[in-house]
N, C-alpha and C positions, 0 to 999 in steps of 0.2 A: 550933254549926255542925258538920255531919257531915263525914265524910271526902270524900264526893263534892263537896260545895260547896267545901271547902278546895282540892281539886285544880283545880276550875274557876277559882277566884280566882287560884291560882298561875299557871295557864296564861295567863290574860288579862293578868296583870301582866308575865309574861315576854314576851308578844307586844308589849305596849305599850312595853317597854324596847327591844326589837329595832327597832321602828319609829322610836322616838325617836333611836336611834343611826344608823340607815342613811338615813333620809329626808333629813337635811341634806346628806349626802354625795352622794346622787343629784341633789338640787337644785343643788348647787354644780357638779357635773360638767355638768349640762345647761346651766347659765348660762355656763360657761366656753367650751363648744364647741357651736355649733348642730349638730344631727344632720344636717341637709341644707340645701339651698338654700331649702326651704320656711320656714326660720326667718328669712329675709331680709325678711319682711313683704311677700310677693307678693300682689297683688290677684287677683281671679278672672280678670280679663282677661289679666294677665301670665302666669298659670299656663296659660291657653289658648295664649298665644304660645309659651311654652317647650314645651308639649305637642306642637307641630308639629315639633320637632327630629327629624331623621332621620339615621341613620348611613349611611355608604357614599357620600355625595355627594363632589364634588370641591372643595368650598369651604365656608367658614364664613359666607359673605356672606348673612346672614338676620337677621330682626328679633330672634330669640332671642339671637343672639350679642351685639348691642349692648345689649340689655336686661340680660343677665347681667353684662356688663362694667360697666355703669353701677351695678348693685347691689353688685358686688364692690369697686368703687373707693371705696365709702363705708364699707367695713368697717375697724375699727381694726387696728393691728398686734398680732399675738399674741406673748405672752411665750414664752420657750423652754419653760417648763413646759406651756403650752397647746399649743404645737406638738407636743410629745412625745406628747400624747393623740390627735393626729389619726391616721387610718388611712393606711396606705401600701400601696395595692393593687398587685399585680404587673402588669407591662405586659401579660402574656398574658391576665390576667383582664379588663382593660379592653377588649380586643378580643373576647374570647370571650363576655363577658356585659356589654355596655355598658349595658343597661337597669338592671342591678343597681347600678351605680356612678354613673349619670348624676346630675349636680348635687350629688353628695356632696362634702363638704369633704375634702381630702386633703393629704398632704405628699409630696414627691418629691425625691430627690437627682438632679440632672441635670448633664450636661456639655454645654456649649453651644459650637458651632463657628461659627455665623453669627447675626448680629443685624441686624434691619431695623427702621427707624423708619417707621411707617405714619401718614400724615396725610391729612386730607380735601383739603388744598390740592394735594397731589401725586397725588390721586385713587387712593391705595392703599387707602383705606377710604371707605365711603359716608357721607354725612351722615345722621344718625339723631336722632330726638327723645330717644333714650335715652343718647346719648353726645355730650359737648360737641365742637363742630366744631373748636375751637382746641386740643384735647388729643390728643396722639399715643397710639397703641397700639404697643407694642413686640412684635415677633415674634421669637421665639428658636427656632432649629432645632438640635437636638442629640440626645442619647441619654439614655434613662432608665438611670442607672447607667453601666456600662462596656461593656455588651454591644452590639456593632455591629448586632445584629439587633433592637434595641429603639429604633427612631427615635421621636421625639416632637416635636410642635410646640406651643409655648407662646405664648399671647398675654397680655402683661402690662400691667396698668394703671399700672405704675411703671417708670421707667427702670432697667435692670440696674445694680446698684452696682459700683463698682471696675472699670470696664471699662478695660483698657489700650489702647494704640495698636494698631489692627488690623494683622494681617499683610498684608492686601490689602483693597481696596475694589472690589467687583465692579461690573459695568456697571449693574446694577439698583439700586445703592445699598446693597447688603448689605455688612456688615462681616464679614470672615472672620478667624478667629483660629486660627493654627497650634497654639498651646497652648490647649486648650479651657478655658472658664470654668466653674468648679465652683460651683453654687448649690444651695441647698435652698429650695424654693418652698412656699407655701401657696396653694391654689387649689381649683378644682372641675373634675371631669371633665365636658366638654361633649358630645363625640361623637367618633367616629373618621371620618376622611375617607380617600378613596382617590385617590392621585395618583402620577404617575411619580416615580421616584427622581431623584437629582441628575444622574445620567448619562443619564436618560431611556431606560433600557433595560427597566425592570420597573415594574409597578404595585405599590404597597405601601400597607398600612394604617398610618395615623398617628393615634395618640390625640391629641386636642386638649385641652389643659389651659388654663383661664383662671385667671390668677394675679393676686393683689393684694399679695402679699408675697414678696420675693426677698431672701435673705441669703446672704452668701458662705459656702460650705461650709468646714468645718474641715479636711477632707481635701484634699490637693493634687490638681489635675486631671491631673498627669502620670501616664501609664500605669504601673501597678504601685506607685504611691506610696500607695495606700489601705492598704497593710500598715502597721500601727502599729509604733512603735519596738520595744516588747517582743517583738511577734511576729516582726519582722524579725531581732532578736537571737537569738530562739529558733531560727529557721530556720538562721541562720549557725552557731550552736553545734551543731545537729544535723548539718550538713554536715561540720564539723570532726570530730565523733565518728565519723561513718561513714567518713571518710577514714582516721582512726587505726585503726579496726577492720579495714579492708581491708589496711592495712600490716602489722598484727599477724598477720592470717591468712596473708598471703603469706610472712612471715618464718617462721612455724611450719611452713608447707608445705614450705619449702626445707630446714628442719632435719630434717623427717621423711622426706625423699626418700632412697632407697637410695644407698650410696656408689658412686662411679664405678668401673667395672671397669678392671683394668689393661690397658694397651695392648699392642702387640707387644713393646715393650722393657721391659715391667714398670713398676711404680710408681717414681717419682723418689725417689732417696735423696740427701740432702745430703752434701756432702763434709765431711772432718773440720774444715777451717778455717772452714766456714760456721757461723754461730751457730745454736744449737738453735731449733727452732720454738717459738713462744709457745704456752702451754697454751690449749686451747679451739679451736685452729684446725683446719680440716678436714683438713690434710695430716699431722697427728700420728697415728702408728699407735696403734691401740687395744690393749688387753691381749690377748696371745696372737698378735698379728699379726707373727710373726718370719719373715724370709726363709729358705726352706728351704736355699738354697745357703750362706747364712751359717751356718746351724746345722750343716751337714755340715762346713764348714771348721773350725768351733770344735771339733767332736768329733775330727777327725783331728789337730788340733794338740795336744789334750789327750792322745791316745793316743801320739803321738810323744814327748811330754814324759815320759810314764810309762815308755816303752821305753828311753830313754836311761839309761846307767849314771850313778849318782850320783857 
């Protein structure tokens, strides 16, 4: 076998080894998480129905909504490892490029302020062949993360877990929570709708997420509590260090400032019966700082002593 054939056999063997190593990993990743809603086993007719989805409307009341909710309700619960593999698109991207993320599986951390139970009996949702009439849809209104400029509307196939007693029950049946509920959801991006905000002052865009899995977030929903313990301790330590640095700077600045000039009556001199000043205090005269009047008096005294007969 010549050198060229040996190289060819070596390259083929190396490629076969790479394929044997990587192919099972790709197959496992694909089985763990469907790439999009197309992996839900949609028929040609169902794809046509979902293809009619349009952004910018004022409602989700359409056939595609109930079709997708029915498909998601049949999905199994994902393990934390599989949830970690899901994409978490930014709020701004969902609004700027809705077609890019439509029907894609995603995860999202949300803070919920209001919850509403929607049923056919109360005429809050319509009867549909894709959704059981005796099953409720849960509407959650809140924020994606903590930014007040990132409102989001979630329709869940499951009841939100660990709901405490609401702070208020509104006239339309919505449950309001003063302390927001923190959840991490698994769902799909459906579309964005345009509707008036809560105060009915402005029209806003709301991404609509259809969820089939809700889990209580590990982070507290209180503002500012997303800072973890070590990070909070580091911030506190930094604040202490900065405070000490400021104190040291001010102390050195006072020490380096020039001495006060004498006033009209000169510098203060302690009387004989007063105890001497402690070393290191600012009122201690430095070397060579002798009162001229005192020096002259000492010289005259010495001269008088010398002139006296012995």
